[in-house]
C-alpha positions in Angstrom: 9.2 -45.3 -33.2 6.9 -45.9 -35.7 8.5 -44.2 -39.1 7.1 -41.4 -41.0 3.8 -42.6 -42.3 2.4 -44.4 -39.2 -0.4 -42.2 -38.5 -2.8 -43.4 -35.6 -3.7 -41.7 -32.5 -1.6 -40.4 -29.5 -3.3 -40.4 -26.2 -2.1 -38.0 -23.6 -2.4 -39.2 -20.0 -3.2 -42.6 -21.4 -2.8 -44.5 -18.3 -5.7 -42.6 -16.4 -9.1 -43.4 -15.6 -10.5 -41.9 -18.6 -7.3 -42.4 -21.1 -7.1 -46.0 -20.3 -10.7 -46.1 -22.0 -10.4 -43.6 -24.9 -7.1 -46.2 -26.0 -8.7 -49.2 -25.6 -11.9 -47.8 -27.7 -9.7 -46.5 -30.2 -7.5 -50.1 -30.5 -11.2 -51.8 -31.1 -11.6 -49.5 -33.9 -8.5 -50.4 -35.5 -6.5 -47.5 -34.7 -2.7 -47.5 -34.0 -2.7 -45.9 -30.2 0.1 -44.7 -28.8 -0.6 -44.0 -24.7 1.6 -41.6 -23.2 2.4 -41.0 -19.9 4.4 -40.3 -16.8 4.2 -43.9 -15.0 4.5 -47.4 -16.1 1.6 -48.6 -18.0 0.9 -52.2 -17.2 -2.9 -52.3 -17.8 -2.8 -51.1 -21.5 -5.4 -52.6 -23.5 -4.0 -55.2 -26.0 -2.7 -53.3 -29.2 -1.8 -50.4 -27.5 1.5 -49.1 -27.5 2.9 -47.0 -24.3 5.7 -44.6 -23.8 6.8 -42.5 -20.8 6.8 -39.1 -20.9 6.3 -36.9 -18.2 4.6 -33.8 -19.8 5.0 -31.9 -16.3 8.5 -31.7 -16.5 10.6 -28.9 -18.3 12.1 -30.7 -21.2 8.8 -32.8 -22.2 7.7 -29.9 -24.5 10.7 -30.6 -27.1 10.5 -34.4 -26.6 6.8 -34.4 -27.5 7.6 -32.5 -30.7 9.9 -35.0 -31.6 7.8 -37.9 -30.5 4.9 -36.1 -33.1 7.2 -36.0 -35.8 8.3 -39.4 -35.6 5.0 -41.0 -35.2 2.8 -38.8 -37.5 -0.5 -38.9 -35.7 -3.7 -37.7 -37.3 -5.0 -37.0 -33.9 -4.0 -36.1 -30.5 -6.1 -36.5 -27.7 -5.5 -34.8 -24.3 -6.6 -36.5 -21.2 -4.1 -35.2 -18.9 -6.0 -33.1 -16.2 -7.3 -35.8 -13.5 -9.0 -34.2 -10.6 -8.5 -36.7 -7.9 -5.4 -36.8 -5.3 -4.3 -32.8 -5.6 -4.4 -30.1 -3.8 -5.4 -26.8 -4.8 -1.8 -25.7 -5.2 -1.0 -28.8 -7.6 -4.1 -28.2 -10.0 -2.6 -25.3 -12.4 1.1 -27.1 -12.5 -0.7 -30.6 -13.1 -3.5 -29.5 -15.7 -2.3 -26.2 -17.3 1.4 -26.6 -17.9 1.1 -29.5 -19.6 -1.5 -28.1 -22.2 0.9 -25.2 -22.6 3.4 -27.6 -23.4 1.5 -29.8 -25.5 0.1 -26.6 -27.7 4.1 -25.5 -28.2 4.8 -29.0 -29.3 2.2 -28.9 -31.7 3.3 -25.8 -32.9 7.0 -27.0 -33.6 6.3 -30.3 -35.1 6.3 -30.9 -38.9 2.9 -32.7 -38.8 -0.4 -30.9 -38.0 -3.0 -33.5 -36.3 -6.1 -33.3 -34.8 -6.3 -32.3 -31.2 -9.2 -33.4 -29.3 -9.1 -31.7 -26.0 -11.3 -33.1 -22.6 -12.3 -30.7 -20.3 -14.5 -30.7 -17.7 -18.1 -29.4 -16.9 -16.6 -27.9 -13.3 -15.2 -25.0 -15.7 -18.8 -23.6 -15.6 -18.7 -23.1 -12.1 -22.3 -23.3 -9.9 -24.9 -23.6 -12.0 -29.1 -22.9 -10.8 -31.2 -25.8 -9.6 -33.3 -27.4 -12.6 -31.1 -25.9 -15.6 -28.5 -26.7 -17.7 -24.6 -25.8 -17.9 -24.2 -23.0 -20.1 -21.3 -20.4 -20.9 -20.2 -17.8 -19.4 -18.0 -20.1 -17.5 -17.2 -19.0 -14.2 -15.4 -21.7 -11.9 -15.2 -21.7 -8.5 -12.7 -24.4 -7.4 -9.0 -24.7 -8.1 -9.8 -27.7 -10.7 -12.3 -25.8 -12.6 -10.3 -22.9 -13.1 -7.4 -25.1 -14.0 -9.4 -26.8 -16.6 -10.9 -23.7 -17.9 -7.2 -22.1 -18.3 -6.2 -25.3 -20.3 -9.1 -25.1 -22.8 -8.9 -21.5 -23.2 -5.4 -22.0 -24.2 -6.9 -24.3 -27.1 -9.2 -22.1 -28.0 -7.0 -19.4 -28.6 -4.5 -21.5 -30.3 -7.6 -22.6 -32.5 -8.4 -18.9 -33.1 -5.1 -18.0 -34.2 -4.4 -21.1 -36.6 -2.2 -23.1 -35.0 -4.4 -25.9 -34.3 -7.5 -27.7 -35.5 -9.0 -28.4 -31.9 -12.7 -29.7 -30.6 -13.0 -29.6 -26.9 -15.4 -32.0 -24.8 -16.5 -30.9 -21.7 -17.1 -33.9 -19.6 -19.4 -34.3 -16.8 -18.8 -36.6 -13.7 -17.5 -40.2 -15.1 -18.6 -43.5 -13.4 -17.9 -47.2 -14.7 -15.1 -49.4 -14.8 -11.7 -48.1 -13.1 -13.7 -45.3 -11.3 -10.7 -44.0 -8.8 -10.6 -45.4 -5.1 -10.4 -41.5 -4.1 -13.7 -40.5 -5.2 -16.8 -41.2 -3.8 -18.2 -44.4 -5.3 -14.3 -45.4 -5.1 -14.8 -45.2 -1.5 -18.0 -46.8 -1.0 -16.9 -49.6 -3.3 -13.7 -50.2 -0.9 -16.2 -50.6 2.3 -18.4 -52.8 0.8 -15.7 -55.2 -0.2 -15.0 -55.6 3.4 -18.6 -57.4 3.7 -20.0 -60.4 1.9 -23.5 -61.2 0.3 -25.4 -62.6 3.4 -23.6 -60.7 6.0 -23.2 -57.5 7.1 -24.5 -54.8 7.8 -21.5 -52.8 6.5 -21.3 -49.5 7.7 -20.8 -46.6 5.6 -20.1 -43.5 6.8 -20.2 -40.5 4.1 -20.3 -36.7 4.4 -23.6 -35.1 3.3 -25.0 -36.1 -0.1 -26.9 -33.1 -1.2 -25.7 -33.0 -4.8 -27.4 -33.8 -7.8 -24.8 -34.5 -10.6 -24.9 -35.5 -14.6 -23.0 -39.1 -14.5 -21.9 -40.7 -17.8 -20.4 -44.1 -18.2 -16.6 -43.8 -18.9 -17.1 -45.9 -21.8 -19.6 -43.3 -23.3 -17.0 -41.2 -22.6 -14.4 -42.8 -24.9 -17.0 -43.2 -27.3 -17.8 -39.7 -28.0 -13.7 -39.2 -28.1 -13.3 -42.2 -30.8 -16.3 -39.7 -32.7 -14.6 -37.0 -32.4 -11.3 -38.4 -34.1 -13.5 -38.8 -37.3 -12.0 -36.4 -40.0 -15.8 -35.8 -41.3 -16.4 -34.2 -38.0 -15.6 -30.4 -38.1 -13.1 -29.5 -35.5 -13.7 -25.6 -35.5 -13.0 -25.1 -31.7 -16.4 -26.3 -30.9 -16.6 -26.7 -27.3 -19.3 -30.1 -27.0 -20.6 -31.2 -23.5 -20.5 -35.3 -23.0 -23.1 -36.1 -20.5 -26.4 -37.8 -20.0 -28.6 -34.7 -19.8 -30.0 -35.7 -16.3 -29.0 -34.4 -12.6 -28.8 -37.6 -10.1 -28.9 -37.2 -6.8 -25.4 -38.6 -5.5 -27.4 -40.2 -2.7 -29.7 -42.4 -5.3 -26.1 -43.4 -7.0 -24.5 -44.9 -3.6 -28.0 -46.8 -3.1 -27.3 -48.2 -6.4 -24.0 -49.5 -5.7 -24.8 -50.9 -2.5 -27.8 -53.3 -4.6 -25.5 -54.1 -7.1 -23.0 -55.0 -4.9 -25.7 -57.8 -2.8 -24.1 -56.4 0.1 -25.9 -55.2 3.2 -25.0 -51.4 4.0 -26.0 -49.1 6.3 -25.2 -45.5 5.4 -24.9 -42.4 7.8 -24.6 -39.2 6.5 -22.5 -37.0 9.0 -21.2 -33.3 9.0 -23.0 -30.1 8.3 -24.5 -30.1 5.3 -23.2 -27.4 2.5 -25.4 -25.6 -0.1 -27.1 -27.9 -2.7 -24.9 -28.7 -5.6 -26.6 -29.2 -9.2 -24.9 -30.5 -12.5 -26.5 -31.0 -15.8 -25.4 -30.7 -19.0 -27.6 -30.3 -22.6 -26.2 -33.6 -24.6 -28.0 -32.4 -27.7 -24.8 -30.5 -29.4 -22.8 -33.7 -29.1 -25.4 -35.6 -30.9 -26.0 -33.2 -33.5 -22.1 -32.8 -34.1 -21.0 -36.3 -33.2 -24.0 -38.6 -33.7 -23.2 -39.4 -30.1 -25.6 -40.3 -27.4 -24.8 -42.4 -24.2 -25.4 -46.1 -24.5 -24.7 -47.3 -21.0 -27.6 -46.6 -18.0 -26.2 -45.7 -14.6 -26.9 -48.9 -13.5 -24.5 -50.0 -16.3 -21.9 -48.0 -15.3 -22.2 -48.7 -11.1 -22.2 -52.5 -12.2 -19.3 -52.3 -14.1 -17.1 -50.0 -11.3 -18.2 -52.8 -8.7 -17.3 -56.0 -10.7 -14.2 -54.3 -11.8 -13.4 -52.9 -8.4 -14.0 -56.6 -6.9 -11.7 -58.3 -9.2 -9.0 -55.6 -8.6 -9.5 -56.8 -4.9 -9.5 -60.3 -5.5 -6.1 -60.2 -7.5 -4.6 -58.6 -4.7 -5.6 -60.8 -1.9 -4.5 -63.6 -4.2 -1.1 -61.9 -4.6 -1.0 -61.2 -0.9 -1.7 -64.9 0.0 1.0 -66.0 -2.6 3.2 -64.0 -1.2 2.6 -65.1 2.4 3.0 -68.9 1.4 6.4 -68.2 -0.1 7.8 -66.6 3.5 9.6 -70.0 4.9 8.1 -71.2 8.1 
């Protein structure tokens, strides 16, 4: 551990898609960063320390309180709660329970750091086409309900005077490290099977009727960094982080195909569902944090493709090295 006056930022869920980028951005800023995650963190950014702690386990609360007392961070960032790869039944144990354990640990610890909690725009539920998301939140998915329950727990703790908290409700996120199970991750995997000048690669998808507000993960990390600034008031504010424009997801898929240079034929199969619209108002984030998105959607998609292609190349090299090491 780092001693009684270490300070710095503790990032929970630091190995995730958003958490990794948050850790890297904080380290670049010069912060002492400790990334907490339940699994190994081999890809942690330079200067980021790591520790394994499963906030889903019953004993995590006391262990986290001891960690807080040892590290004495000035800020805790809660990035726990990814939507990817979980069933509806797994959402509350994976999202709500860790947040409640965090709040209990903060109440038990001798230090009182700022809490920056990452929520999701899916907490809002359906948003009428052509409008921006706004309260009251009425989520209609298990993930949205779990994220809202976590946000409400944080706001209740703030109202009770137990924590100093700020909630960032994050829109759909793209960029380097986009999860393989996401729409863009699945399309990138299909495109990686082809090569520039060949094809066409066939990409079959469900009907793409949604319009979503996408923001680059690096811009999300920048918003988090700004939220750790002690000059920014942490008074239970809920601030949306997005570009403020609803983009057709088919347009995003076409953009990914274009930046890949791979010929592709997209086929939408299945029965189209209801139109899905999400757009947030970025003005409060600008006013409170001085934040605005710096990366275009093309930046985000290009960075995703380049990172995916580089990762696929590393996997192929490892497989070839392993095959060559097998005696003939």
